C-alpha positions as a Markdown table, in Angstrom:
| # | Residue | x | y | z |
|---|---|---|---|---|
| 1 | Met | -258.7 | -52.7 | -137.7 |
| 2 | Tyr | -257.6 | -56.2 | -137.1 |
| 3 | Asn | -255.4 | -56.1 | -140.2 |
| 4 | Asn | -253.7 | -52.9 | -139.0 |
| 5 | Glu | -253.0 | -54.4 | -135.6 |
| 6 | Gln | -251.6 | -57.5 | -137.3 |
| 7 | Lys | -249.3 | -55.4 | -139.5 |
| 8 | Asn | -248.1 | -53.4 | -136.6 |
| 9 | Glu | -247.3 | -56.6 | -134.7 |
| 10 | Glu | -245.5 | -58.0 | -137.8 |
| 11 | Asn | -243.5 | -54.7 | -138.1 |
| 12 | Phe | -242.6 | -55.0 | -134.4 |
| 13 | Trp | -241.2 | -58.4 | -134.8 |
| 14 | Ile | -239.4 | -57.5 | -138.0 |
| 15 | Ser | -237.8 | -54.6 | -136.1 |
| 16 | Tyr | -237.0 | -56.8 | -133.2 |
| 17 | Ala | -235.4 | -59.3 | -135.5 |
| 18 | Asp | -233.4 | -56.6 | -137.2 |
| 19 | Leu | -232.2 | -55.4 | -133.8 |
| 20 | Met | -231.2 | -58.9 | -132.8 |
| 21 | Ala | -229.4 | -59.4 | -136.2 |
| 22 | Gly | -227.6 | -56.1 | -135.7 |
| 23 | Leu | -226.6 | -57.0 | -132.2 |
| 24 | Leu | -225.5 | -60.4 | -133.3 |
| 25 | Phe | -223.4 | -58.8 | -136.1 |
| 26 | Val | -221.8 | -56.4 | -133.7 |
| 27 | Phe | -221.1 | -59.4 | -131.3 |
| 28 | Ile | -219.5 | -61.4 | -134.2 |
| 29 | Leu | -217.4 | -58.4 | -135.2 |
| 30 | Val | -216.2 | -57.9 | -131.7 |
| 31 | Leu | -215.5 | -61.6 | -131.3 |
| 32 | Gly | -213.8 | -61.8 | -134.7 |
| 33 | Ala | -211.6 | -58.8 | -133.8 |
| 34 | Ile | -210.7 | -60.4 | -130.5 |
| 35 | Val | -209.8 | -63.7 | -132.2 |
| 36 | Ile | -207.8 | -62.0 | -134.9 |
| 37 | Lys | -205.9 | -60.0 | -132.3 |
| 38 | Tyr | -205.3 | -63.1 | -130.3 |
| 39 | Val | -204.0 | -65.0 | -133.4 |
| 40 | Tyr | -201.8 | -62.0 | -134.3 |
| 41 | Ser | -200.5 | -62.0 | -130.7 |
| 42 | Gln | -199.9 | -65.7 | -130.9 |
| 43 | Asn | -197.9 | -65.3 | -134.1 |
| 44 | Asn | -195.8 | -62.5 | -132.7 |
| 45 | Leu | -195.1 | -64.5 | -129.6 |
| 46 | Glu | -194.1 | -67.5 | -131.6 |
| 47 | Lys | -191.7 | -65.5 | -133.8 |
| 48 | Glu | -190.2 | -63.9 | -130.7 |
| 49 | Lys | -189.8 | -67.4 | -129.1 |
| 50 | Gln | -187.9 | -68.6 | -132.2 |
| 51 | Ala | -185.6 | -65.6 | -132.2 |
| 52 | Leu | -184.9 | -66.1 | -128.5 |
| 53 | Asn | -184.0 | -69.8 | -129.1 |
| 54 | Gln | -181.1 | -68.8 | -131.4 |
| 55 | Ser | -178.8 | -67.8 | -128.6 |
| 56 | Gln | -177.5 | -70.4 | -126.2 |
| 57 | Glu | -175.9 | -67.7 | -124.2 |
| 58 | Glu | -179.3 | -66.2 | -123.3 |
| 59 | Leu | -181.0 | -69.5 | -122.5 |
| 60 | Ile | -181.9 | -68.5 | -119.0 |
| 61 | Asn | -183.4 | -65.2 | -120.1 |
| 62 | Lys | -185.3 | -66.9 | -122.9 |
| 63 | Asn | -186.8 | -69.4 | -120.4 |
| 64 | Glu | -187.8 | -66.5 | -118.2 |
| 65 | Val | -189.4 | -64.7 | -121.1 |
| 66 | Leu | -191.1 | -67.9 | -122.3 |
| 67 | Asn | -192.5 | -68.5 | -118.8 |
| 68 | Lys | -193.8 | -64.9 | -118.7 |
| 69 | Leu | -195.3 | -65.4 | -122.2 |
| 70 | Asn | -196.9 | -68.7 | -121.1 |
| 71 | Thr | -198.3 | -66.9 | -118.1 |
| 72 | Leu | -199.6 | -64.1 | -120.3 |
| 73 | Ile | -201.2 | -66.6 | -122.7 |
| 74 | Lys | -202.9 | -68.3 | -119.8 |
| 75 | Asn | -204.1 | -64.9 | -118.5 |
| 76 | Leu | -205.3 | -64.0 | -122.0 |
| 77 | Glu | -207.2 | -67.3 | -122.3 |
| 78 | Ala | -208.7 | -66.8 | -118.9 |
| 79 | Glu | -209.7 | -63.3 | -119.8 |
| 80 | Lys | -211.0 | -64.5 | -123.2 |
| 81 | Ser | -213.0 | -67.2 | -121.5 |
| 82 | Glu | -214.4 | -64.6 | -119.0 |
| 83 | Leu | -215.2 | -62.3 | -121.9 |
| 84 | Ser | -216.9 | -65.1 | -123.8 |
| 85 | Thr | -219.0 | -65.8 | -120.8 |
| 86 | Gln | -219.9 | -62.1 | -120.5 |
| 87 | Leu | -220.8 | -62.0 | -124.1 |
| 88 | Ser | -222.9 | -65.1 | -123.8 |
| 89 | Lys | -224.8 | -63.6 | -120.9 |
| 90 | Ser | -225.2 | -60.4 | -122.8 |
| 91 | Asn | -226.5 | -62.3 | -125.8 |
| 92 | Glu | -228.9 | -64.2 | -123.6 |
| 93 | Thr | -230.3 | -61.1 | -122.0 |
| 94 | Ile | -230.2 | -59.2 | -125.3 |
| 95 | Asn | -229.5 | -56.0 | -123.3 |
| 96 | Leu | -226.0 | -55.1 | -124.5 |
| 97 | Asn | -225.8 | -51.4 | -124.3 |
| 98 | Asn | -223.3 | -48.8 | -125.4 |
| 99 | Glu | -221.6 | -48.7 | -122.0 |
| 100 | Glu | -220.9 | -52.5 | -122.1 |
| 101 | Leu | -219.6 | -52.1 | -125.7 |
| 102 | Gln | -217.3 | -49.4 | -124.5 |
| 103 | Lys | -216.0 | -51.7 | -121.8 |
| 104 | Leu | -215.3 | -54.3 | -124.4 |
| 105 | Lys | -213.4 | -51.7 | -126.4 |
| 106 | Asp | -211.4 | -50.7 | -123.3 |
| 107 | Val | -210.5 | -54.3 | -122.7 |
| 108 | Leu | -209.4 | -54.7 | -126.3 |
| 109 | Leu | -207.3 | -51.5 | -126.1 |
| 110 | Gly | -205.7 | -52.9 | -122.9 |
| 111 | Tyr | -204.8 | -56.0 | -124.8 |
| 112 | Glu | -203.2 | -53.8 | -127.5 |
| 113 | Leu | -201.2 | -51.8 | -125.0 |
| 114 | Lys | -200.0 | -54.9 | -123.3 |
| 115 | Asp | -199.0 | -56.4 | -126.6 |
| 116 | Lys | -197.1 | -53.3 | -127.6 |
| 117 | Glu | -195.3 | -53.3 | -124.3 |
| 118 | Gln | -194.4 | -57.0 | -124.6 |
| 119 | Thr | -193.3 | -56.5 | -128.2 |
| 120 | Thr | -191.1 | -53.6 | -127.2 |
| 121 | Glu | -189.6 | -55.6 | -124.3 |
| 122 | Leu | -188.9 | -58.5 | -126.6 |
| 123 | Glu | -187.3 | -56.3 | -129.2 |
| 124 | Asn | -185.0 | -54.8 | -126.5 |
| 125 | Arg | -184.0 | -58.3 | -125.4 |
| 126 | Gln | -183.4 | -59.3 | -129.0 |
| 127 | Asn | -181.1 | -56.3 | -129.5 |
| 128 | Gln | -179.2 | -57.4 | -126.3 |
| 129 | Ile | -178.9 | -60.9 | -127.7 |
| 130 | Thr | -177.6 | -59.5 | -131.0 |
| 131 | Leu | -175.0 | -57.5 | -129.2 |
| 132 | Lys | -173.9 | -60.5 | -127.2 |
| 133 | Asp | -173.8 | -62.6 | -130.4 |
| 134 | Ser | -171.4 | -60.0 | -131.9 |
| 135 | Glu | -169.2 | -60.1 | -128.8 |
| 136 | Leu | -169.2 | -63.9 | -129.0 |
| 137 | Thr | -168.2 | -63.8 | -132.6 |
| 138 | Val | -165.3 | -61.5 | -131.8 |
| 139 | Leu | -164.2 | -63.7 | -128.9 |
| 140 | Leu | -164.5 | -66.8 | -131.1 |
| 141 | Asn | -162.3 | -65.2 | -133.8 |
| 142 | Lys | -159.7 | -64.3 | -131.2 |
| 143 | Leu | -159.8 | -67.8 | -129.9 |
| 144 | Leu | -159.3 | -69.2 | -133.4 |
| 145 | Glu | -156.3 | -66.9 | -134.0 |
| 146 | Gln | -154.8 | -68.0 | -130.6 |
| 147 | Glu | -155.3 | -71.6 | -131.6 |
| 148 | Lys | -153.5 | -71.0 | -134.9 |
| 149 | Ala | -150.7 | -69.2 | -133.1 |
| 150 | His | -150.5 | -72.0 | -130.5 |
| 151 | Gln | -150.4 | -74.7 | -133.3 |
| 152 | Lys | -147.6 | -72.8 | -135.0 |
| 153 | Thr | -145.7 | -72.6 | -131.8 |
| 154 | Val | -146.1 | -76.3 | -131.2 |
| 155 | Glu | -144.8 | -77.0 | -134.7 |
| 156 | Glu | -141.8 | -74.7 | -134.2 |
| 157 | Phe | -141.3 | -76.4 | -130.8 |
| 158 | Asp | -141.2 | -79.8 | -132.4 |
| 159 | Ile | -138.8 | -78.6 | -135.1 |
| 160 | Thr | -136.5 | -77.1 | -132.5 |
| 161 | Lys | -136.5 | -80.3 | -130.5 |
| 162 | Ala | -135.6 | -82.2 | -133.6 |
| 163 | Lys | -132.8 | -79.8 | -134.4 |
| 164 | Ile | -131.5 | -80.1 | -130.8 |
| 165 | Lys | -131.7 | -83.9 | -131.0 |
| 166 | Thr | -129.7 | -83.8 | -134.3 |
| 167 | Leu | -127.0 | -81.5 | -132.9 |
| 168 | Thr | -126.8 | -83.5 | -129.7 |
| 169 | Gly | -126.4 | -86.6 | -131.8 |
| 170 | Ile | -123.6 | -84.9 | -133.8 |
| 171 | Lys | -121.7 | -84.1 | -130.6 |
| 172 | Leu | -122.1 | -87.7 | -129.3 |
| 173 | Asn | -120.8 | -89.0 | -132.6 |
| 174 | Val | -117.8 | -86.7 | -132.4 |
| 175 | Ile | -117.0 | -87.9 | -128.9 |
| 176 | Thr | -117.3 | -91.5 | -130.1 |
| 177 | Lys | -114.8 | -90.9 | -132.9 |
| 178 | Leu | -112.4 | -89.2 | -130.5 |
| 179 | Lys | -112.6 | -92.2 | -128.2 |
| 180 | Glu | -111.9 | -94.5 | -131.1 |
| 181 | Lys | -108.9 | -92.4 | -132.2 |
| 182 | Leu | -107.4 | -91.8 | -128.8 |
| 183 | Gly | -108.2 | -95.2 | -127.3 |
| 184 | Lys | -107.5 | -95.4 | -123.6 |
| 185 | Ser | -104.4 | -93.2 | -123.7 |
| 186 | Ile | -106.4 | -90.4 | -122.0 |
| 187 | Asn | -109.9 | -90.0 | -120.5 |
| 188 | Ile | -112.4 | -88.1 | -122.6 |
| 189 | Asp | -115.4 | -86.5 | -120.8 |
| 190 | Glu | -118.5 | -88.4 | -121.7 |
| 191 | Lys | -120.7 | -85.3 | -122.0 |
| 192 | Ser | -118.5 | -82.5 | -123.3 |
| 193 | Gly | -115.8 | -84.5 | -125.1 |
| 194 | Ala | -113.1 | -82.4 | -123.3 |
| 195 | Ile | -109.7 | -83.9 | -122.4 |
| 196 | Lys | -107.7 | -82.8 | -119.3 |
| 197 | Phe | -103.9 | -82.8 | -118.5 |
| 198 | Ser | -102.8 | -82.4 | -114.9 |
| 199 | Ser | -100.5 | -79.4 | -114.5 |
| 200 | Asn | -98.2 | -81.6 | -112.3 |
| 201 | Ile | -97.4 | -83.6 | -115.4 |
| 202 | Leu | -96.9 | -80.8 | -117.8 |
| 203 | Phe | -95.4 | -78.0 | -115.6 |
| 204 | Asp | -93.2 | -77.5 | -112.6 |
| 205 | Gln | -94.9 | -75.8 | -109.6 |
| 206 | Gly | -95.5 | -72.1 | -110.4 |
| 207 | Ala | -93.9 | -72.4 | -113.9 |
| 208 | Tyr | -95.4 | -72.2 | -117.3 |
| 209 | Lys | -92.8 | -73.9 | -119.5 |
| 210 | Leu | -93.6 | -77.4 | -120.6 |
| 211 | Lys | -91.5 | -80.2 | -119.1 |
| 212 | Glu | -89.4 | -81.9 | -121.7 |
| 213 | Glu | -90.5 | -85.4 | -120.6 |
| 214 | Ser | -94.2 | -84.5 | -121.2 |
| 215 | Lys | -93.9 | -83.2 | -124.7 |
| 216 | Lys | -93.8 | -86.5 | -126.6 |
| 217 | Glu | -97.0 | -87.8 | -125.0 |
| 218 | Leu | -98.7 | -84.4 | -125.2 |
| 219 | Asn | -97.8 | -84.1 | -128.9 |
| 220 | Gly | -99.4 | -87.5 | -129.7 |
| 221 | Ile | -102.6 | -86.8 | -127.9 |
| 222 | Leu | -103.0 | -83.3 | -129.2 |
| 223 | Lys | -102.3 | -84.5 | -132.8 |
| 224 | Asn | -104.9 | -87.2 | -132.6 |
| 225 | Tyr | -107.5 | -85.0 | -130.8 |
| 226 | Ile | -107.1 | -82.0 | -133.1 |
| 227 | Thr | -106.8 | -83.9 | -136.4 |
| 228 | Thr | -109.9 | -86.0 | -135.6 |
| 229 | Leu | -111.9 | -82.7 | -135.1 |
| 230 | Leu | -110.5 | -80.7 | -138.0 |
| 231 | Glu | -109.2 | -82.9 | -140.8 |
| 232 | Asp | -112.5 | -84.9 | -141.2 |
| 233 | Lys | -114.6 | -82.5 | -143.2 |
| 234 | Glu | -117.9 | -84.2 | -142.1 |
| 235 | Ile | -116.9 | -83.4 | -138.4 |
| 236 | Arg | -115.2 | -80.1 | -139.1 |
| 237 | Lys | -118.4 | -78.5 | -140.6 |
| 238 | Tyr | -120.0 | -78.8 | -137.2 |
| 239 | Ile | -117.1 | -77.4 | -135.2 |
| 240 | His | -117.3 | -73.9 | -134.0 |
| 241 | Gly | -113.9 | -73.8 | -132.2 |
| 242 | Ile | -111.4 | -75.6 | -130.0 |
| 243 | Thr | -110.3 | -73.9 | -126.8 |
| 244 | Ile | -107.1 | -74.6 | -124.7 |
| 245 | Glu | -107.9 | -73.5 | -121.2 |
| 246 | Gly | -105.5 | -73.1 | -118.3 |
| 247 | His | -106.8 | -73.6 | -114.8 |
| 248 | Thr | -105.2 | -73.2 | -111.3 |
| 249 | Asn | -106.2 | -74.0 | -107.8 |
| 250 | Ser | -107.0 | -71.3 | -105.2 |
| 251 | Asp | -103.4 | -70.9 | -103.9 |
| 252 | Gly | -102.2 | -67.4 | -104.5 |
| 253 | Ser | -104.0 | -64.3 | -105.8 |
| 254 | Tyr | -106.6 | -64.4 | -108.5 |
| 255 | Leu | -104.6 | -62.2 | -110.8 |
| 256 | Ser | -101.3 | -64.0 | -110.4 |
| 257 | Asn | -103.2 | -67.3 | -111.1 |
| 258 | Leu | -104.9 | -65.7 | -114.1 |
| 259 | Gln | -101.5 | -64.7 | -115.6 |
| 260 | Leu | -100.1 | -68.2 | -114.9 |
| 261 | Ser | -103.1 | -70.0 | -116.4 |
| 262 | Gln | -103.0 | -67.8 | -119.5 |
| 263 | Gln | -99.2 | -68.4 | -119.9 |
| 264 | Arg | -99.7 | -72.2 | -119.6 |
| 265 | Ala | -102.6 | -72.3 | -122.1 |
| 266 | Leu | -100.5 | -70.1 | -124.5 |
| 267 | Glu | -97.5 | -72.4 | -124.0 |
| 268 | Val | -99.6 | -75.5 | -125.0 |
| 269 | Met | -101.0 | -73.5 | -127.9 |
| 270 | Gln | -97.5 | -72.5 | -129.1 |
| 271 | Phe | -96.3 | -76.1 | -128.7 |
| 272 | Leu | -99.2 | -77.3 | -130.9 |
| 273 | Tyr | -98.5 | -74.6 | -133.4 |
| 274 | Glu | -94.8 | -75.4 | -133.7 |
| 275 | Ser | -95.2 | -79.1 | -133.9 |
| 276 | Asn | -96.1 | -78.9 | -137.6 |
| 277 | Asn | -98.4 | -81.8 | -137.3 |
| 278 | Ile | -101.6 | -79.9 | -138.2 |
| 279 | Asn | -102.4 | -77.4 | -140.9 |
| 280 | Lys | -101.7 | -74.0 | -139.5 |
| 281 | Asp | -104.6 | -72.4 | -141.4 |
| 282 | Leu | -107.0 | -74.7 | -139.5 |
| 283 | Leu | -105.3 | -73.9 | -136.2 |
| 284 | Asn | -105.6 | -70.2 | -136.9 |
| 285 | Lys | -109.3 | -70.5 | -137.7 |
| 286 | Tyr | -110.4 | -72.9 | -135.0 |
| 287 | Val | -108.0 | -73.1 | -132.1 |
| 288 | Ser | -107.6 | -70.5 | -129.3 |
| 289 | Ser | -106.3 | -70.4 | -125.7 |
| 290 | Ser | -107.4 | -68.7 | -122.5 |
| 291 | Gly | -106.7 | -68.6 | -118.8 |
| 292 | Lys | -109.4 | -69.2 | -116.2 |
| 293 | Ser | -107.3 | -68.7 | -113.0 |
| 294 | Ser | -109.2 | -70.3 | -110.1 |
| 295 | Ser | -112.7 | -69.6 | -111.4 |
| 296 | Asp | -113.5 | -73.3 | -112.2 |
| 297 | Leu | -112.2 | -75.4 | -109.3 |
| 298 | Ile | -112.7 | -79.1 | -109.0 |
| 299 | Tyr | -114.2 | -80.4 | -105.7 |
| 300 | Lys | -114.2 | -83.8 | -104.1 |
| 301 | Asp | -116.6 | -84.5 | -101.3 |
| 302 | Gly | -117.3 | -80.8 | -101.0 |
| 303 | Val | -113.6 | -79.9 | -100.6 |
| 304 | Glu | -111.3 | -78.3 | -103.2 |
| 305 | Asp | -109.2 | -80.9 | -105.0 |
| 306 | Lys | -106.1 | -78.7 | -105.5 |
| 307 | Asp | -104.1 | -81.2 | -107.6 |
| 308 | Asn | -106.9 | -81.8 | -110.1 |
| 309 | Ser | -107.9 | -78.1 | -110.1 |
| 310 | Arg | -104.4 | -77.4 | -111.6 |
| 311 | Arg | -105.0 | -78.6 | -115.1 |
| 312 | Ile | -105.0 | -77.9 | -118.9 |
| 313 | Glu | -108.3 | -78.6 | -120.4 |
| 314 | Ile | -108.9 | -78.8 | -124.2 |
| 315 | Lys | -112.5 | -78.8 | -125.4 |
| 316 | Phe | -114.4 | -78.3 | -128.6 |
| 317 | Ile | -117.6 | -76.4 | -129.2 |
| 318 | Ile | -120.3 | -77.4 | -131.7 |
| 319 | Lys | -121.8 | -74.6 | -133.8 |
| 320 | Asn | -124.8 | -73.1 | -132.0 |
| 321 | Glu | -124.0 | -75.1 | -128.9 |
| 322 | Glu | -124.7 | -72.3 | -126.5 |
| 323 | Ala | -128.0 | -71.6 | -128.2 |
| 324 | Val | -128.9 | -75.3 | -128.0 |
| 325 | Lys | -128.1 | -75.3 | -124.3 |
| 326 | Glu | -130.4 | -72.4 | -123.7 |
| 327 | Leu | -133.1 | -74.0 | -125.8 |
| 328 | Gln | -132.7 | -77.3 | -123.9 |
| 329 | Asn | -133.1 | -75.4 | -120.6 |
| 330 | Tyr | -136.1 | -73.6 | -122.0 |
| 331 | Leu | -137.7 | -76.8 | -123.3 |
| 332 | Gly | -137.0 | -78.5 | -120.0 |
| 333 | Glu | -139.0 | -75.7 | -118.2 |
| 334 | Lys | -141.9 | -76.0 | -120.6 |
| 335 | Glu | -142.2 | -79.8 | -120.5 |
């Protein structure tokens, strides 16, 4: 009888021990699942942090996400601590029932749902960052193309300025040679290289025929001026043309002055042509005449200088000079 009671007592404790072992195993499984899930969550969060750190453009958004994740981690740690406390109490009381186990499952399910929501949100943000990275790449490529185009423009700009400087130097060189050739016999414009004859010296008032007494001096000056420009091949290759222009003052009508200025310019052209001092083929190719009427008056102190406005002006044009002037104006605006 005593032996039977002893056996029953031993069986009770064995069953009790088995129950305790079973409950401990269940507790370890639950705790292990929570730890694994927590580690998995931590790994996912770390990967997402690294992905978010790749974009400087989204630094503010990443910081906000990281702050949220840090808050979530703290909440998870707090919940984990609370759960550990609850499990410890349950282990101490050895009264963990199915209802409490179900609560733990619900908590774990809640963690899974939260993790899925956070993962989805992070994926959406990553997609947005990827789109912005693509837009940034397109903008960067456009910027590089614009920089290349700008560099090419700068190089062309420098080449153009160098060409202008060369052509300007050529004109100054031609003007210097004209001064050396003509000496002080007549004034040469410092900038344009043009020479001027007063109509009072060459013509009578209202007439277009040259005065006999002016022909000798005119012949010498024209010969030296034209030959310097046309007979030197190194200079001639830069000459586009030589123009003999007739100018009047504002007395009389524009049309009558136009006719008179044209006749006077043509008279000088004819005199030059008949002087036989210069190769006629060169004259035909390079020299022309025109009348300007009163379109280019000379002023002194804001008042028309009628005597100086009546003049014959002879000027030369360097090849591409008009284009150079436009480019100089353009470059002046840009600088």
